[in-house]
LOLO-636466 format. One record per residue: x, y, z of N, C-alpha, C in turn; residue in one letter. Coordinates in steps of 0.05 Angstrom, whole numbers, padded with zeros to 5 digits, always signed. Atoms other than C-alpha are relative to their C-alpha. Layout:
<pts>
XYZXYZXYZA;...
</pts>
This chain:
<pts>
+00013-00020+00006-00001-00002-00001+00019+00031+00004M;-00020-00016+00000+00033+00066-00012-00004+00015+00024P;-00008-00018-00023+00051+00113+00042-00019+00021-00004D;+00012-00014+00000-00001+00156+00065+00005+00025+00008A;-00012-00023-00001+00044+00213+00072+00012+00005-00034A;-00001-00006+00017+00050+00205-00003-00007+00033-00011V;+00020-00031+00007-00002+00266-00025+00004+00018+00019A;+00004-00016-00024+00011+00306+00040-00001+00027-00018E;+00006-00033+00008-00012+00373+00022-00015-00001-00029G;+00024-00001+00024-00048+00355-00043-00023+00011+00003A;+00023-00019-00003-00108+00392-00057-00024-00016-00012V;+00014+00020+00020-00173+00354-00087+00000+00006-00021E;+00001-00001+00029-00183+00340-00155-00011+00023-00008Q;+00019-00022+00009-00238+00394-00161+00013+00023-00007G;-00014-00023-00004-00188+00449-00145+00016+00005-00017S;-00025-00007+00023-00140+00443-00204-00026+00011-00022Y;+00016-00024+00022-00197+00485-00248+00006+00011-00003L;-00015-00032+00000-00168+00540-00225+00026-00003-00009R;-00028+00004+00012-00111+00554-00270+00020+00030+00018T;-00023-00020-00014-00049+00588-00231+00014+00014-00022S;-00017-00028+00008-00012+00644-00265+00026-00004+00016R;-00031-00003-00011+00068+00632-00258+00007+00026-00008L;-00014-00029+00003+00105+00695-00245+00021-00006-00016Q;-00019+00008+00019+00156+00710-00303+00022+00002+00015L;-00027+00012-00014+00212+00712-00253+00008-00021+00006P;+00000+00030-00007+00197+00639-00228+00006-00013-00036Y;-00007+00021+00015+00193+00616-00301+00034+00006-00015R;-00023-00006+00012+00262+00649-00325+00020-00007+00014L;-00033+00007-00012+00300+00629-00266-00009-00038-00001C;+00006+00033+00007+00267+00552-00280+00012-00005-00021K;-00013+00008+00025+00296+00560-00355+00021+00000+00008R;-00025-00010-00003+00365+00589-00326+00012-00030+00012M;-00008+00021-00019+00367+00521-00273-00002-00023-00019L;+00001+00015+00019+00344+00479-00334+00025-00007-00012D;-00035-00008+00016+00409+00508-00376+00019-00011+00017L;-00025+00001-00023+00454+00503-00319+00004-00028+00000A;+00005+00027-00002+00434+00430-00302+00006-00012-00019V;-00004+00024+00023+00435+00401-00371+00023-00003-00004S;-00032+00000+00011+00501+00429-00392+00012-00010+00012L;-00008+00006-00010+00530+00412-00333-00003-00033+00002A;+00001+00019-00009+00501+00347-00321+00013-00018-00034A;-00012+00007+00027+00515+00330-00395+00032+00000-00008I;-00023-00003-00002+00591+00349-00393+00007-00017+00020V;-00016+00015-00024+00605+00317-00328-00011-00035+00003L;+00008+00027+00005+00563+00252-00342+00006-00015-00020L;-00015+00007+00027+00600+00240-00407+00011-00025-00002A;-00019+00023-00003+00648+00181-00387-00035-00016+00006P;+00026+00014-00011+00579+00151-00348-00017-00006-00023V;+00013+00009+00028+00543+00157-00419+00013-00022-00015W;-00013+00023+00018+00596+00116-00452+00000-00024+00009L;+00002+00035-00014+00602+00064-00398-00022-00013-00003L;+00028+00012+00004+00528+00054-00401-00010-00010-00025I;+00003+00010+00032+00525+00052-00478+00020-00036-00007A;-00016+00024+00009+00582-00002-00475-00009-00023+00013L;+00006+00019-00019+00551-00039-00415-00029-00015-00017L;+00026+00006+00021+00483-00042-00460+00005-00010-00022I;-00005+00015+00019+00522-00063-00520+00012-00028+00011K;-00010+00036-00011+00554-00126-00484-00026-00011+00013L;+00006+00013-00011+00500-00143-00441-00026-00019-00024D;+00016+00009+00022+00447-00153-00505+00004+00012-00028S;-00011-00018+00025+00449-00138-00580-00033+00012-00004P;+00018-00020+00003+00409-00080-00601+00006+00028+00001G;-00002-00024-00009+00407-00005-00595+00009+00010+00022P;-00010-00008-00027+00440+00034-00542-00032+00018+00010V;+00027-00017-00017+00373+00084-00533-00029-00011-00022F;+00013+00012+00014+00313+00070-00542-00028+00030-00005Y;+00017-00027-00004+00252+00132-00557-00027-00006-00010T;+00029-00009+00009+00181+00145-00561-00009+00019+00002Q;+00017-00030-00007+00126+00195-00567-00004+00011+00026K;+00016-00012-00023+00110+00230-00512-00012+00022+00001A;+00017-00019+00006+00058+00294-00499+00013+00014+00021I;-00014-00015-00022+00092+00351-00463-00016+00028+00012G;+00010-00026-00011+00077+00427-00451-00018+00007-00017L;+00010-00007+00025+00012+00452-00489-00015-00030-00012G;+00007+00023+00007+00001+00376-00504+00017-00001-00025G;-00017+00014+00024+00052+00379-00559+00019-00021-00002R;-00005+00031-00004+00078+00320-00578+00038+00006-00007E;-00011-00005+00008+00153+00307-00576+00013-00029+00008F;-00010+00025-00012+00202+00248-00567+00021+00001+00015R;-00014+00003-00014+00229+00217-00515+00015-00022+00001L;-00019+00011+00001+00293+00188-00509+00010-00021+00026V;-00009+00016-00020+00321+00136-00465+00024-00023+00001K;-00021+00026+00004+00380+00082-00450-00021-00018-00012F;+00012+00013+00014+00349+00020-00479+00002-00020+00031R;+00005+00025-00029+00329-00028-00413-00012-00023-00009S;+00012+00027+00013+00289-00088-00458+00014-00007-00026M;-00011+00015+00031+00308-00134-00507-00015+00009-00022L;+00017-00011+00021+00292-00109-00576-00029-00018-00004P;+00030+00010+00012+00219-00122-00606-00012-00027+00019D;+00007+00020-00021+00205-00150-00536-00027+00014+00016S;+00034-00012-00009+00142-00100-00524-00024-00015+00000Q;+00022+00033-00008+00091-00145-00496-00031+00012-00019R;+00032-00017+00013+00017-00134-00540-00012+00007+00019A;+00026-00005-00011-00019-00135-00479+00012+00019+00027D;-00011-00021-00021+00024-00085-00435-00003+00029+00001H;+00028-00028-00004-00016-00025-00458-00025-00004+00015Q;+00036+00003-00015-00081-00062-00433+00008-00003+00031T;-00007+00000-00024-00045-00075-00366-00007+00027+00004D;-00001-00026-00018-00028-00006-00357-00033+00014-00007L;+00030-00011-00003-00102+00023-00379-00016-00012+00024I;+00011+00018-00026-00128-00023-00332+00012+00014+00029R;-00008-00004-00016-00086-00003-00284-00018+00045+00005N;+00010-00025-00007-00107+00073-00295-00030+00000+00007F;+00031+00006-00005-00176+00054-00291-00013-00010+00020R;+00011+00020-00028-00178+00011-00236+00018-00001+00019Q;-00022-00005-00012-00113+00022-00200+00013-00023+00009G;-00006+00030-00004-00093-00050-00212+00032-00002+00001T;-00036+00003-00005-00015-00063-00197+00008-00014-00037P;-00013+00022+00025+00022-00089-00271+00013-00020+00008T;-00023+00028-00003+00073-00128-00232+00001+00006+00034A;-00008+00004-00028+00099-00144-00166+00033+00000+00006Y;-00034+00006+00005+00172-00142-00146+00010-00015+00020D;-00007+00022-00010+00212-00185-00110-00004-00016+00028D;+00019-00007-00028+00183-00167-00045-00028-00013+00001E;+00033+00011+00001+00114-00185-00068-00016+00029+00009G;+00013-00025+00007+00100-00108-00073-00008+00012-00020R;+00024-00001+00027+00052-00082-00120+00023+00027-00018P;-00016-00020+00022+00089-00038-00183-00024+00008-00018I;+00018-00018+00015+00042+00013-00219+00010+00009-00022F;+00001-00022+00022+00074+00049-00266+00020-00026-00032K;-00008+00017+00020+00121-00005-00311+00015-00023+00017T;-00006+00021-00009+00140-00071-00299+00028-00011+00002A;-00027+00010-00006+00211-00085-00261+00003-00014-00001L;-00004+00030+00010+00205-00155-00261-00003-00017-00012V;+00005+00020+00022+00192-00185-00320+00030-00004-00009D;-00027+00009+00008+00252-00222-00332+00009-00011-00029G;+00010+00003+00025+00230-00241-00400+00009+00025-00022K;-00002-00025+00016+00235-00168-00433+00021+00015+00020R;-00024-00018-00009+00282-00134-00385+00027-00012+00005I;-00025+00008+00008+00357-00140-00396+00007+00001+00033T;-00004-00001-00026+00398-00151-00340+00010+00032+00010R;-00002-00028+00000+00426-00075-00350-00028+00022+00008M;+00010-00011+00002+00366-00054-00362-00018+00000+00030G;+00012+00006-00025+00339-00081-00291+00013+00024+00016R;-00013-00020-00010+00391-00034-00261+00001+00031-00006L;-00008-00029+00001+00390+00021-00299-00033+00007+00006L;+00020-00010-00017+00311+00032-00286-00004+00002+00028R;-00002+00000-00031+00319+00015-00213+00015+00034+00011R;-00023-00018-00005+00367+00073-00209-00009+00024-00017S;+00009-00016+00023+00329+00109-00264+00020+00014-00019S;-00018-00012+00019+00394+00123-00301-00005+00001-00032L;+00015+00001+00027+00349+00102-00362-00008+00028-00015D;+00013-00027+00009+00325+00169-00363+00020+00020-00004E;-00022-00023+00006+00396+00207-00368-00002+00013-00030V;+00004-00007+00020+00388+00217-00440-00018+00017-00007P;+00020-00027+00006+00332+00267-00429+00009+00023+00003Q;-00005-00025-00004+00380+00315-00410+00002+00019-00014L;+00003-00015+00028+00381+00331-00482-00026+00019+00001W;+00033-00019-00002+00306+00349-00476-00002+00022+00016S;-00005-00020-00008+00320+00394-00426+00015+00024-00011I;-00018-00018+00002+00373+00426-00459-00018+00010-00024L;+00010-00009+00015+00331+00436-00520-00034+00013+00012V;+00020-00018-00012+00266+00461-00480-00022-00018-00002G;+00024+00021+00005+00222+00400-00492-00010-00006+00027D;-00005+00002-00028+00231+00389-00416+00008+00011+00017M;-00017-00010-00022+00253+00409-00352+00013-00008+00019S;-00003+00016-00026+00290+00386-00293-00020-00007+00018V;+00016-00002-00023+00237+00388-00247-00030+00002-00015V;+00022+00006+00022+00160+00369-00278-00010-00021+00010G;+00015+00023+00000+00106+00320-00282+00011-00015-00014P;-00005+00018+00011+00123+00259-00310-00009+00003-00027R;+00005-00009+00026+00122+00264-00385-00021-00022-00010P;+00023+00023+00010+00055+00229-00419+00003-00017-00027S;-00005+00018+00033+00050+00177-00469-00026+00006-00016L;+00022-00007+00012+00000+00186-00521-00024-00011+00018P;+00026+00019-00011-00053+00130-00499-00007+00015+00027W;+00006-00008-00031-00048+00163-00428-00018+00021+00002E;+00017-00022-00003-00070+00229-00451-00026+00001-00010A;+00030+00000+00000-00128+00203-00487-00013-00007+00018E;+00015+00017-00025-00153+00176-00425-00005+00023+00021L;+00014-00029-00023-00153+00247-00387-00022+00012-00002Y;+00025-00016-00003-00209+00280-00369+00009+00029+00000D;-00011-00023+00009-00205+00356-00373+00014+00009+00024E;-00024+00002-00018-00178+00361-00304+00027-00010+00008C;-00020+00018+00003-00130+00312-00311+00027+00010-00022Q;-00019-00005+00025-00097+00348-00378+00010+00028+00013R;-00016-00026-00014-00069+00407-00324+00022-00012-00008R;-00027+00009-00007-00018+00361-00330+00019+00015-00020R;-00015-00008+00027+00004+00393-00400+00002+00032+00003F;-00005-00026-00019+00006+00464-00358+00029+00010-00001D;-00032-00001-00002+00075+00450-00347+00017-00017-00020A;-00017+00014+00016+00138+00423-00380+00007-00031+00014K;-00004+00030-00016+00149+00347-00365+00026-00004+00013P;-00031+00002-00012+00214+00336-00319+00011-00031+00001G;-00021+00032+00002+00265+00287-00312-00005-00012+00029L;+00010+00010-00036+00248+00284-00229-00017+00025+00002T;+00022-00015-00002+00186+00313-00200-00012-00015+00036G;+00020+00010-00030+00141+00302-00134+00001-00027+00002L;-00002+00029-00002+00125+00235-00155+00011-00017+00001Y;-00018+00015+00001+00186+00212-00170+00016+00003+00039Q;-00023+00002-00028+00218+00231-00092-00018-00008+00018V;+00019+00008-00015+00146+00207-00066-00009-00026-00001T;+00019+00029+00001+00113+00146-00090+00023-00012-00028A;-00018+00010+00012+00156+00127-00147-00008-00029-00011R;+00006+00026+00006+00120+00066-00180-00020-00010+00018N;+00022+00004-00013+00078+00055-00116-00023+00013-00002R;+00018+00001+00001+00024+00080-00136-00019+00002-00021V;+00007-00002+00030-00030+00080-00190+00015+00024-00018S;-00006-00022+00015-00023+00121-00250-00025+00030+00002I;+00017-00020-00006-00085+00157-00230+00010+00015+00022A;-00009-00018-00024-00052+00179-00154+00026+00008-00012E;-00029-00012+00002+00014+00192-00196-00016+00030-00014M;+00006-00026+00015-00029+00245-00249-00004+00014+00031I;+00005-00019-00024-00052+00275-00171+00018+00015+00011R;-00035-00020-00011+00013+00292-00152+00006+00014-00016I;-00014-00020+00027+00039+00317-00215-00023+00024+00002D;+00016-00024-00003-00024+00360-00204+00004+00025+00025L;-00023-00020-00027+00000+00379-00136+00011+00013-00003D;-00023-00018-00005+00067+00399-00156-00013+00032-00023Y;+00016-00025+00028+00035+00446-00217-00014+00016+00014I;+00023-00017-00014-00019+00478-00170+00030+00016+00017Q;-00011-00011-00019+00042+00491-00115+00029+00009-00008R;-00028+00000+00010+00106+00501-00160+00014+00023+00005Q;-00026-00029+00001+00165+00545-00148+00020-00003+00003S;-00035+00002+00005+00234+00558-00143+00007-00021+00022L;-00010+00017-00029+00242+00527-00068-00014-00026-00001W;+00006+00022+00012+00193+00468-00094+00013-00016-00015L;-00016+00013+00027+00238+00451-00154+00028-00006+00025D;-00029+00003-00010+00306+00459-00115-00005-00029+00022L;+00005+00018-00018+00277+00417-00047-00004-00028-00010A;+00015+00030+00018+00245+00356-00109+00037-00002-00002I;-00026+00011+00014+00322+00359-00130+00015-00008+00021L;-00010+00010-00017+00357+00353-00065-00013-00023+00004V;+00013+00032-00002+00314+00291-00054+00005-00024-00015K;+00002+00019+00025+00322+00258-00125+00032-00018+00005T;-00025+00018+00011+00396+00229-00119-00006-00025+00021P;-00001+00020-00025+00372+00190-00050-00028-00023-00012N;+00029+00021+00013+00301+00168-00090+00010-00016-00020A;-00002+00028+00029+00340+00136-00150+00013-00017+00019M;-00017+00023-00009+00395+00101-00109-00021-00019+00020F;+00021+00026-00020+00346+00074-00058-00025-00017-00017K;+00032+00014+00023+00290+00054-00121-00018-00005+00021G;+00027-00002-00013+00235+00071-00082-00019-00021-00012L;
</pts>
């Protein structure tokens, strides 16, 4: 069961119908933070990128990167890039069906080694996830290539999780407020719940962030991100 504190401070869903206007100084500071963090991380993590790419190639045949369509600010589509964590052509035909059921009914898509439910992605499907992919997903290092999306402005360092097109089609009017902010590499969901709550609850946490976003909240989330990554919540 998710921790009761996961959505602490969240307002009721109906209250998100009120659109909040972000101040220009915040938007400028956020963009400068995005540029500074993405540029610094791309340069500093270049050796890590090369090592991960090498390990992926040694672990299984196939490309180093995996790309998919995602929906960002204002409902605009962009290409989301990750390090490949699955065997090539191993996407289950029924996986999206599992996720849609998760979205509508709160049904877990999988369970981890300790029997705890996983809602967002199946980390324990050994037939699909590579050995390197399991490590990358648990540490969120598979998402490092998204630093490029931050640099070019499709994403932000902190924000709601990127939505996939099939998810966006299921959103009601209130849930579409996720598109009022750029999707983030990290966010309130990642440092509080991370795969342990249903997709609907994840959206509620993202909407809470959008309602309360500020530079101080962004910095607080950034501080908590390394611990969340390496704990593999």
